[in-house]
C-alpha positions in Angstrom: 0.1 -0.1 -0.4 3.1 2.2 -0.2 3.5 2.7 3.3 6.1 -0.1 3.5 8.5 1.8 0.8 9.0 4.7 2.4 11.9 5.3 5.6 10.6 7.2 8.4 11.7 8.5 11.9 10.5 5.5 14.2 11.3 1.9 12.2 10.8 -1.0 14.4 11.5 -4.6 13.0 8.5 -7.1 12.7 9.7 -9.2 15.6 9.4 -5.6 17.9 6.3 -4.5 16.7 4.9 -7.8 17.7 6.5 -7.3 21.0 4.7 -4.1 21.3 1.8 -4.6 20.1 -1.4 -6.3 20.9 -2.2 -9.3 18.5 -5.3 -6.7 17.3 -3.0 -3.6 17.1 -0.4 -5.5 15.1 -3.5 -6.6 12.4 -5.1 -3.3 12.3 -1.4 -1.4 12.6 0.8 -3.1 9.9 -1.4 -5.7 8.3 -4.4 -3.5 7.8 -7.5 -4.6 9.2 -10.6 -2.9 10.8 -11.7 -3.5 14.4 -15.1 -5.0 14.7 -17.5 -1.5 15.1 -18.6 -0.4 18.4 -15.8 -2.9 19.5 -13.1 0.4 21.2 -13.9 2.2 24.1 -12.4 5.3 22.9 -15.5 5.2 20.9 -17.2 7.1 23.8 -14.6 9.0 24.8 -15.2 12.9 25.7 -12.6 14.0 27.8 -10.3 16.9 27.0 -7.1 15.3 25.7 -5.5 14.1 22.1 -5.0 10.9 20.7 -1.5 9.6 19.8 -0.7 6.6 17.5 -0.2 3.9 19.5 2.5 2.1 17.5 5.4 5.3 18.0 3.0 7.9 20.9 2.6 10.6 17.9 -0.5 13.0 18.5 -2.4 12.9 15.8 -5.8 14.4 16.6 -7.2 16.8 19.1 -10.1 15.9 21.2 -12.0 18.7 20.6 -12.4 17.8 16.9 -13.7 14.4 17.4 -17.6 13.8 16.0 -20.3 11.3 16.9 -20.2 10.0 13.0 -22.4 6.7 14.1 -20.2 4.4 12.5 -18.7 2.8 14.9 -15.5 4.1 14.9 -13.6 7.3 16.2 -14.2 9.9 13.9 -12.5 13.5 13.3 -12.5 16.3 11.4 -8.8 16.8 11.3 -5.6 15.3 12.2 -2.9 17.6 14.4 -0.9 19.0 10.9 2.0 16.8 9.3 0.8 13.9 11.7 -0.7 11.7 9.1 -0.4 11.2 5.5 -2.9 9.1 3.1 -3.0 7.0 0.1 -5.5 5.1 -2.5 -6.8 2.1 -0.8 -7.8 -0.4 -3.5 -9.0 -3.8 -1.5 -12.5 -5.6 -0.8 -13.6 -3.7 -4.3 -13.7 0.0 -3.6 -11.0 2.9 -3.6 -11.0 4.6 -0.7 -8.6 7.1 1.2 -6.2 5.3 3.9 -4.7 7.4 6.7 -1.7 5.9 8.2 0.8 7.8 11.0 3.4 10.0 9.0 6.4 8.9 11.6 6.1 5.5 12.0 3.6 4.3 8.7 0.8 2.5 11.0 -2.4 1.6 9.6 -5.0 4.0 11.7 -8.6 3.8 9.3 -9.5 5.3 6.1 -11.0 9.3 5.4 -13.7 10.2 4.1 -15.5 13.3 2.5 -18.5 13.2 4.4 -17.5 14.6 7.8 -19.0 18.0 9.4 -18.1 21.6 9.0 -15.4 23.2 8.9 -13.4 20.4 6.9 -16.2 17.9 5.9 -13.9 15.4 6.2 -14.5 12.1 8.5 -11.1 10.8 9.9 -12.7 7.4 10.8 -9.9 5.7 12.6 -9.8 2.5 14.7 -9.3 2.8 18.2 -7.2 -0.1 18.4 -4.5 2.4 17.0 -4.7 5.2 19.3 -4.0 5.7 22.8 -6.1 8.4 24.5 -3.9 11.0 27.0 -6.4 13.1 28.9 -5.7 16.7 29.3 
């Protein structure tokens, strides 16, 4: 999907990724899987704070841009500038825009053009790929 060929600031061997991440996190973040909708506690997280990449700790989203999309995954209007990158995902017979961490390349989810103002974007992110940091 393009994330394997780029050099990232944070790199780990497959063994290091497997030791760091839970099996579900590894499947999502390194194998481009998707968690079950509604399965993550972060879906309902409403406290002030930020959401960081579970793979490298980079702060990706501020809590103030999180919103309830009704999809079953944590959704955000926009990332912290420069923290995520996108690639075209043609898996599952669809064309979608994949979102991955700009620091370590881990798969986070997808972005769709059906979000609320002001961006009109919905970053639909797997909760297992995130760590919540209360303010």
